[in-house]
C-alpha positions as CSV (number, residue, x, y, z in Angstrom):
1,M,23.2,-36.4,57.1
2,S,25.1,-39.3,59.6
3,F,25.7,-42.9,58.5
4,E,26.0,-44.4,61.8
5,I,23.3,-46.8,62.5
6,P,21.2,-45.0,65.2
7,Q,22.4,-45.4,68.9
8,D,18.3,-46.9,69.7
9,L,17.9,-49.6,66.7
10,Q,22.1,-50.9,67.5
11,D,20.9,-51.5,71.1
12,Y,17.9,-53.4,69.1
13,L,20.5,-55.7,67.6
14,A,22.2,-56.2,70.5
15,E,19.1,-57.6,72.5
16,L,18.6,-59.3,69.7
17,E,21.8,-61.1,69.6
18,D,21.3,-62.0,73.0
19,F,17.8,-63.3,72.5
20,I,19.3,-65.1,70.0
21,E,22.0,-66.8,72.5
22,R,19.6,-67.6,75.1
23,E,16.0,-68.8,73.1
24,I,17.3,-69.5,69.8
25,K,20.0,-71.2,69.6
26,P,19.7,-73.7,73.0
27,L,16.2,-75.0,70.3
28,E,18.9,-74.7,67.3
29,N,21.2,-77.5,69.0
30,S,18.6,-79.7,71.0
31,N,17.4,-83.0,69.6
32,D,19.4,-82.6,66.8
33,N,18.0,-80.4,65.5
34,I,21.0,-78.8,64.3
35,R,20.2,-81.1,61.6
36,F,18.0,-78.8,59.7
37,F,20.9,-76.9,59.2
38,D,24.1,-79.5,59.1
39,H,24.6,-78.6,55.4
40,R,25.9,-82.6,55.0
41,R,22.4,-83.7,56.3
42,E,20.3,-80.8,54.2
43,D,18.1,-83.2,52.8
44,A,16.1,-83.9,56.5
45,R,14.5,-80.7,55.5
46,T,12.9,-82.5,52.2
47,D,10.5,-85.3,52.9
48,W,11.1,-86.8,49.9
49,E,8.3,-89.8,50.3
50,R,5.8,-86.3,49.2
51,G,6.8,-86.0,46.4
52,G,10.1,-83.1,47.6
53,L,7.4,-81.2,50.3
54,P,8.9,-79.4,53.1
55,N,9.5,-82.0,56.6
56,E,6.8,-81.4,59.4
57,E,9.6,-81.4,61.9
58,W,11.8,-78.6,60.6
59,E,8.7,-76.5,59.7
60,A,7.2,-77.1,63.0
61,L,10.6,-76.5,64.6
62,L,10.8,-72.6,62.6
63,R,7.3,-72.5,63.9
64,Q,8.6,-72.8,67.7
65,A,11.0,-70.0,67.1
66,R,9.1,-67.3,65.7
67,Q,6.4,-68.4,68.9
68,L,9.5,-67.1,71.3
69,A,10.6,-64.7,68.9
70,D,6.2,-63.3,69.3
71,K,6.5,-63.7,73.2
72,A,9.4,-61.7,73.6
73,G,8.4,-58.9,72.0
74,H,10.6,-59.2,68.2
75,Y,8.4,-61.4,65.3
76,R,5.9,-58.3,65.5
77,Y,8.9,-55.2,65.1
78,P,7.3,-54.0,61.7
79,Y,4.1,-54.8,62.7
80,P,1.5,-51.6,63.8
81,K,1.9,-50.7,67.9
82,E,-2.2,-51.4,68.0
83,Y,-1.3,-54.8,66.7
84,G,1.6,-56.0,69.3
85,G,4.2,-54.7,67.5
86,K,7.4,-51.5,67.3
87,E,5.7,-50.0,63.7
88,G,9.6,-50.8,62.7
89,G,10.3,-48.1,59.4
90,N,11.8,-49.6,56.0
91,Y,14.6,-48.7,57.3
92,G,14.9,-50.5,61.3
93,M,13.5,-54.0,59.0
94,A,16.8,-53.5,56.5
95,V,19.3,-53.2,59.6
96,I,17.7,-55.5,61.0
97,R,17.8,-57.7,58.0
98,E,20.8,-57.4,56.7
99,H,22.8,-57.8,60.4
100,L,20.7,-61.4,61.4
101,A,22.0,-62.6,57.7
102,T,25.7,-61.6,58.2
103,M,25.7,-63.8,61.3
104,G,24.8,-67.3,59.4
105,L,22.4,-69.9,58.4
106,G,20.7,-70.8,61.6
107,L,17.0,-70.9,63.1
108,H,17.3,-67.5,64.5
109,N,17.2,-66.8,59.8
110,D,16.9,-68.8,57.0
111,L,15.7,-66.5,54.2
112,Q,15.1,-70.0,52.5
113,N,11.6,-69.6,53.6
114,E,11.7,-66.0,54.5
115,H,12.0,-67.4,58.3
116,S,12.8,-64.7,60.4
117,I,13.4,-63.9,63.9
118,V,11.6,-60.3,62.5
119,G,9.0,-60.9,60.8
120,N,8.1,-60.2,57.0
121,N,4.5,-60.9,57.4
122,V,2.9,-60.0,53.6
123,G,-0.3,-61.7,54.5
124,L,-1.1,-59.7,57.9
125,L,0.4,-56.0,55.7
126,L,-2.0,-56.6,53.4
127,M,-4.6,-57.5,54.6
128,L,-5.1,-54.1,56.9
129,N,-4.4,-52.5,54.3
130,H,-6.4,-53.3,51.6
131,G,-9.1,-55.7,53.5
132,T,-13.0,-55.4,53.8
133,E,-14.2,-54.7,58.2
134,K,-15.6,-57.4,57.6
135,Q,-12.6,-59.4,55.8
136,K,-10.1,-58.1,58.9
137,E,-12.9,-59.0,61.6
138,E,-12.5,-62.8,60.5
139,W,-8.4,-62.8,59.2
140,V,-6.4,-60.5,61.4
141,D,-5.8,-62.6,64.3
142,D,-5.1,-65.4,62.8
143,L,-2.7,-63.8,61.1
144,L,-1.4,-62.4,63.3
145,N,-1.5,-65.7,65.5
146,G,-0.1,-68.5,62.4
147,R,-3.1,-69.9,62.1
148,K,-4.5,-69.1,59.6
149,G,-2.8,-67.8,55.7
150,F,-3.1,-67.5,52.1
151,A,-0.8,-68.2,49.0
152,F,-0.7,-66.1,46.1
153,G,-1.4,-66.6,42.6
154,I,0.1,-64.1,40.1
155,T,2.7,-65.9,38.2
156,E,1.1,-68.0,35.1
157,P,2.9,-70.4,33.5
158,N,2.6,-68.5,29.7
159,H,3.9,-64.7,31.1
160,G,6.2,-65.0,34.3
161,S,6.6,-61.9,34.1
162,D,4.6,-60.0,32.5
163,A,1.5,-59.6,35.2
164,T,-0.7,-57.9,32.9
165,H,-1.3,-60.6,30.2
166,M,-2.9,-63.2,32.6
167,E,-4.9,-66.0,31.1
168,T,-7.2,-66.4,34.3
169,T,-10.4,-65.1,34.0
170,A,-13.1,-64.6,36.5
171,V,-16.6,-63.8,35.3
172,K,-19.8,-62.9,37.5
173,D,-22.4,-65.1,38.0
174,G,-25.7,-63.8,40.1
175,N,-24.3,-63.0,43.2
176,E,-21.0,-65.1,43.1
177,W,-17.6,-65.4,40.3
178,V,-16.8,-67.9,38.8
179,I,-12.7,-68.8,38.1
180,T,-11.0,-70.6,35.5
181,G,-7.2,-70.1,34.9
182,E,-3.7,-71.8,36.6
183,K,-1.1,-70.4,37.8
184,T,2.4,-71.4,39.1
185,W,4.9,-70.9,41.2
186,N,2.4,-70.8,43.5
187,T,4.3,-70.8,47.1
188,G,3.2,-71.8,50.6
189,I,0.1,-73.8,48.9
190,H,0.9,-77.1,50.7
191,K,-1.0,-75.6,53.7
192,A,-2.6,-72.0,52.8
193,Q,-6.0,-72.8,53.6
194,Y,-6.1,-69.7,50.8
195,D,-4.7,-68.4,47.7
196,L,-4.7,-64.5,46.8
197,I,-5.8,-65.3,43.1
198,F,-5.5,-62.3,40.8
199,A,-7.4,-62.4,37.6
200,R,-8.8,-60.6,34.4
201,T,-12.8,-59.2,35.6
202,S,-12.4,-56.8,32.4
203,G,-10.7,-54.3,29.7
204,N,-8.6,-56.4,27.6
205,A,-4.7,-58.0,27.4
206,G,-2.0,-55.7,28.6
207,D,-4.1,-53.6,30.8
208,A,-2.9,-52.7,34.2
209,M,-7.0,-51.5,35.3
210,G,-9.1,-54.3,35.6
211,I,-7.4,-57.2,36.9
212,T,-8.9,-58.2,40.6
213,C,-7.5,-60.5,43.2
214,F,-10.0,-63.2,45.0
215,L,-9.3,-65.1,48.5
216,V,-10.0,-68.0,47.3
217,P,-10.7,-71.4,49.9
218,T,-8.1,-74.3,48.2
219,D,-10.3,-76.5,48.6
220,S,-12.6,-75.4,46.5
221,P,-14.4,-77.7,43.9
222,G,-12.2,-77.1,40.9
223,F,-9.0,-75.6,42.8
224,K,-6.6,-78.6,41.9
225,V,-2.7,-78.4,42.7
226,E,-1.2,-80.0,39.6
227,E,1.9,-80.4,40.7
228,Y,5.1,-78.7,42.3
229,L,7.8,-77.7,41.1
230,W,11.2,-78.8,42.2
231,T,13.9,-76.6,42.2
232,F,17.9,-75.5,43.2
233,N,17.4,-75.6,46.9
234,M,14.8,-78.1,48.0
235,P,12.5,-78.5,49.8
236,T,9.4,-77.6,47.4
237,D,6.4,-75.0,48.3
238,H,6.1,-73.5,44.3
239,A,2.7,-75.5,43.1
240,H,1.6,-75.5,39.7
241,I,-2.5,-75.0,39.9
242,S,-5.7,-75.0,38.5
243,L,-9.2,-73.7,38.3
244,T,-11.7,-75.2,36.5
245,N,-15.0,-72.8,37.0
246,V,-14.3,-72.3,41.0
247,R,-17.2,-70.5,42.4
248,V,-15.9,-67.3,45.0
249,P,-18.9,-65.1,46.8
250,E,-19.1,-61.3,46.5
251,D,-17.5,-60.6,49.0
252,A,-14.6,-63.0,47.7
253,I,-12.6,-60.0,46.3
254,F,-10.0,-58.4,48.5
255,G,-8.7,-55.4,47.2
256,G,-12.1,-54.1,45.0
257,E,-12.6,-55.4,41.7
258,G,-9.9,-54.4,39.0
259,R,-7.9,-53.2,41.4
260,G,-5.7,-56.7,42.1
261,L,-2.5,-55.4,40.3
262,G,-2.1,-52.5,43.1
263,V,-2.9,-54.8,45.7
264,V,0.3,-56.6,45.8
265,Q,2.3,-53.1,44.1
266,H,1.9,-52.0,47.6
267,F,4.5,-54.2,48.9
268,F,6.7,-54.6,46.0
269,N,9.2,-52.1,47.5
270,E,9.1,-52.4,50.5
271,N,9.7,-56.2,50.0
272,R,12.5,-55.5,48.0
273,I,14.1,-53.5,50.1
274,R,14.0,-56.6,52.4
275,Q,15.6,-59.2,50.8
276,A,18.6,-56.4,49.4
277,A,19.3,-56.0,52.6
278,S,18.5,-59.3,53.4
279,S,21.4,-61.0,50.2
280,L,23.7,-57.7,51.2
281,G,23.4,-59.9,54.9
282,A,24.9,-63.2,53.0
283,A,27.5,-61.5,51.3
284,Q,28.7,-60.2,53.6
285,Y,29.0,-63.0,55.4
286,C,30.7,-64.8,52.7
287,I,33.1,-61.8,52.4
288,N,34.1,-62.3,56.1
289,E,34.2,-65.7,56.3
290,S,36.9,-66.0,53.2
291,I,39.2,-63.7,55.4
292,Q,39.2,-65.2,58.4
293,Y,40.3,-68.7,56.9
294,A,42.2,-66.5,54.0
295,M,43.8,-65.9,57.4
296,E,44.4,-68.9,59.1
297,R,44.7,-71.4,56.4
298,K,48.7,-71.6,55.0
299,P,49.5,-73.3,51.8
300,F,53.1,-73.8,51.4
301,G,54.6,-72.3,54.3
302,K,52.6,-68.5,54.4
303,A,49.2,-67.4,55.3
304,L,46.8,-67.5,51.2
305,S,45.9,-64.0,53.1
306,T,49.3,-62.7,51.7
307,N,48.6,-63.4,48.1
308,Q,47.0,-60.4,45.8
309,G,45.2,-63.2,44.8
310,V,43.3,-63.9,47.1
311,Q,43.7,-60.1,48.8
312,F,42.0,-58.3,45.6
313,P,38.6,-60.0,44.3
314,L,37.5,-59.7,48.1
315,V,38.6,-56.3,47.8
316,E,36.1,-55.5,45.2
317,L,33.5,-57.8,47.0
318,Q,34.5,-55.8,49.8
319,T,34.0,-52.5,48.0
320,Q,30.6,-53.1,46.3
321,A,29.3,-54.2,50.2
322,E,30.3,-51.1,51.3
323,M,28.9,-48.7,48.2
324,L,25.6,-50.7,48.2
325,R,24.4,-50.5,52.0
326,A,24.8,-47.4,51.8
327,L,22.9,-46.7,49.0
328,I,20.0,-49.7,51.2
329,H,20.9,-47.6,53.6
330,K,19.9,-44.4,52.1
331,T,16.8,-45.9,49.7
332,A,15.1,-46.9,53.2
333,A,15.2,-43.8,54.9
334,A,13.5,-41.8,51.9
335,M,11.4,-44.7,51.8
336,D,9.7,-44.0,55.9
337,K,10.0,-40.3,55.0
338,Y,8.6,-39.4,50.8
339,G,6.4,-42.9,51.1
340,A,7.3,-46.5,49.9
341,F,6.8,-45.1,45.9
342,S,9.0,-42.0,45.7
343,Q,11.9,-44.3,45.8
344,S,11.4,-46.7,42.9
345,D,14.5,-46.7,41.0
346,K,16.4,-46.6,44.6
347,V,14.5,-49.9,45.3
348,S,14.7,-51.5,41.9
349,M,18.8,-50.4,41.4
350,C,19.2,-52.2,46.0
351,N,17.3,-55.0,44.7
352,Y,19.1,-57.2,41.6
353,Y,22.8,-55.3,42.6
354,S,22.5,-57.2,45.9
355,N,20.4,-60.2,44.2
356,R,24.0,-60.5,41.9
357,L,27.1,-59.5,44.6
358,C,25.3,-61.9,47.1
359,C,26.2,-64.9,44.4
360,E,29.3,-63.4,43.2
361,A,30.0,-63.0,46.6
362,A,29.5,-67.5,48.0
363,D,31.1,-68.5,44.3
364,R,34.0,-66.5,45.7
365,A,34.8,-67.9,48.7
366,M,34.5,-70.7,47.5
367,Q,37.1,-70.5,45.9
368,V,38.9,-68.9,48.3
369,H,37.8,-72.0,50.5
370,G,38.7,-74.3,47.9
371,G,37.2,-78.4,48.1
372,L,35.5,-76.8,51.5
373,G,33.8,-74.7,50.0
374,Y,33.0,-76.4,47.8
375,S,31.6,-79.6,49.7
376,R,28.5,-78.9,52.5
377,H,30.8,-78.8,55.1
378,K,30.7,-75.4,54.8
379,P,27.4,-73.4,53.9
380,F,28.6,-71.4,50.3
381,E,27.1,-73.8,48.0
382,H,23.2,-73.9,49.8
383,I,23.2,-69.6,49.8
384,Y,24.1,-69.7,46.5
385,R,21.1,-72.4,45.1
386,H,19.5,-70.0,47.6
387,H,20.0,-66.8,46.8
388,R,20.3,-67.7,42.6
389,R,16.2,-67.8,42.8
390,Y,16.9,-63.8,43.9
391,R,18.2,-63.6,41.0
392,I,14.6,-64.5,38.6
393,T,11.8,-64.4,41.5
394,E,9.7,-60.9,42.3
395,G,11.5,-59.5,39.1
396,A,14.1,-61.0,38.8
397,E,17.2,-58.2,37.7
398,E,16.7,-57.7,34.1
399,I,12.8,-56.6,35.3
400,Q,14.4,-54.5,38.4
401,M,16.5,-53.2,35.2
402,R,14.7,-52.2,33.1
403,R,12.5,-50.0,36.1
404,V,15.8,-48.5,36.5
405,A,15.8,-47.9,32.9
406,G,12.1,-46.0,32.8
407,Y,12.9,-43.7,35.6
408,M,16.5,-43.1,34.2
409,F,14.6,-42.4,30.8
410,G,11.2,-41.1,31.8
411,Y,9.2,-43.8,30.4
412,M,7.8,-44.5,33.7
413,K,6.6,-41.5,36.1
414,Q,8.3,-41.8,40.2
415,R,5.9,-41.5,42.9
416,A,5.4,-37.7,44.1
417,P,6.9,-38.1,48.2
418,K,4.2,-37.6,50.4
419,G,2.3,-35.0,51.0
420,V,4.0,-33.6,47.5
421,T,0.9,-33.2,44.4
422,E,2.4,-35.3,41.5
C-alpha cells in the first residue's frame, strides 16, 4: 500500500492553491471584505440588530466566492459528472478538506458555516439518493445553483442525540399529513425555504423504523421559529422551532414512509470523515504557526524553540496529527473501496479524536504565543471556539466512542463491504 498522495490529487491541490491566489484572495482583500476574517473585527459577521443572525453582506460574500469556485470547476468536485462534478470520493475530499484547513482561515475555507470552495452540499447528495423523480425534477437544479435549500429538523429539545425517541409526530388525515412537535439546533433555518422535518409516523419510542421525514415549507401555517440560540461562536443560525398542526401533502415525504432515519444516516460517515479531516487541518495549522513563532520569539536572549517545555508539547501534537492523518487516509480510501458504512468504527475514531486534537492544538498555540495567542490578533481563540462545537454536534465524542465500543464488544455489526453478503 502506498502512503503517498496520488500525483493527480497533488496536482489538483496545487491547482486549488493557484485559484485561491488568483481569484479568492483578491476578493477577500477588496472593499474591506477582510473585516470578516480580521479576528479583532469578527463581530462584523454578526447582525446584532437581527438577533445575532449572520450579516447579509458576509453571506453574500461567501456566495460570491462559491460562484467563482463553481465557474472554475472546483465547487462541484464531489458531485456526479452528469451534474458538473468530478465524482471525487471520500479519500479525495478528506485530503482536500485537510489541505484547505491547513492553509488557515479565509474566504477559501471558513468552517464556521461549512463554507468552502470545494463544496459539501449534503442536501443535493441526499436528494440524488433519496428524492422521488418529481422531487429531483423540482429540486436538483436549484440545489446545484444555490437558489433553494432546506434545513434539517432532527434534534429535539428533550432528547438531543437520541433521535429514536423523538416526540414530533405526523398523523395521516386524508391526502395530507399533520405534523406537531418541536425541533432545536435547526441550522440554516434563517434562509431555508424548507425544513426537512423528522417525525414519528408509526412504531414506539426507541424504534429506528417508523420515523418519516417531510419536506416542510418554512412559511407553512403553524411553523414558527421560537428563538435563535446564541453560541460560543457567533453569529447564530441555529433555531428552536415549533410545528402546530402543520399540514403537508403526501408527496412531501422524503425517502419513504417510516424510513427517515435511513436518510440521515446515509451520509453520516461521509460527513464525519470530511469533518475529521478539516479538524486535523486546523490542528496542523495551529502546530505550524506555533513552531514558526517559537523559532522567531526570543525572550531572555534565546528562541522559545530551544526550550523543551515548548518543544515537547508540540512534539506530542505533531505525533498525534501524523498518526491521525494515516488513519483518516486509510479509512477514507477503504470507504471508497468497500462502502461508506464498512468503516463505521474507524470513522468514529477519526471524528472524535480529530475534533479533540484540534482543540488541544489551538489551546497549545495560545500558550506558545502567550498573551498574543489569547488575543484576537491571532486566530487561535476563534479556531478553538469554532471547533469546540464539533465535539458535541453531529454525534458528540461520547456517542462516537460508544459506537466504537459497540463494534469492539459485538453489540453492533459492521456493514459488509460492497458485494459481500452479511
